[in-house]
N, C-alpha and C positions, 0 to 999 in steps of 0.2 A: 595313576596320573590321568587327569582329564584334559584333553586338548580342546580349545575353543577355536572355532573358525572365525576369522576376521571378515567382517562384511565391508565391501567397498562402498563408499558413499556414492549413491546414485541419485541423490536429490530427493529421495522419498522418505528419508528418515524423519521421525516425528519430533526429535529434539533439535532445536536450532543451535548452531555453533555460536561462539562468542562473536565471531566476525559477522555472521548473518544478523545477529541482534544489534551490533554496533552500527552496521551499514543501514539497517532498517530504521534505526533511530535518527541517523543523519538525514535519510530521505524524508522521514516524517517531519522533522524540524524544518527542512528546506521547503517542503510543500506547504506546511502551515504558515511559514513566512511569506511565501508567494500569495497565498490566499488572503493573508492579513493586509498585505500591501496593495491588493487589487490587481495583481499581475496576470490573473487568469481572466481573460475577456470572454465571458459567456453571459448572456442575459439572465439565465436561470441561476447561475452560481453567484453572480453579482448581487442578487436580491437577498441572499441568505448569509448568515454567519455559519460557517462550516468548520467542524472540528475533525482532526485526523487522529483517531484513537490508537491505530496500530498500522504498522507496515511489516509484512512478512517477505523475506527475500528467499529466493531459491538458493540451493547449495552453491551454484556457480556464480551467484550474485548478478545474473543477467536480467532476471525478471523480478518484479515486485508486485505483491498483492497489497493494494492500498485500501484500507477501510476508511470511509468517510461517513459523516453523520451531521445533519443540520442541527444546530443548537435548538433545543426546544422540541425536537422530533417532528416538526411540521414539514409537510411537502417532501417526505422521504422518497415517494415514488418519482417525483419530478427530478430530484437530485440524483437518484440511482440511475434513471434513464439517461440523463445528461452525461454523467460520469462514464457509463457503459458506452455511449456513443462516441465520446472523446477517446476512450481507450481503444475501441475498434479502429477509429480513424488514425490513431498513432501507430498501431501495429501493422497497418497495411502500407 
């Protein structure tokens, strides 16, 4: 008889749970709706159509990694810099 050790979920597992996937989709839809309605007030973001292809949640659902991309792939550097700056401002 072979015994397997159970690993405790430390948030480093590679496979997302159903809850993480579901919450990630809800966050993705909410952010996409905000961007569509123009509720994000930033001069760089307002000039572009931005899509949110994926949101990954941590195991405890406290943090989200949000992937954004401008439609057409133009000005990706400006969009990335703006989103990174807004992310840092939010975390502090």
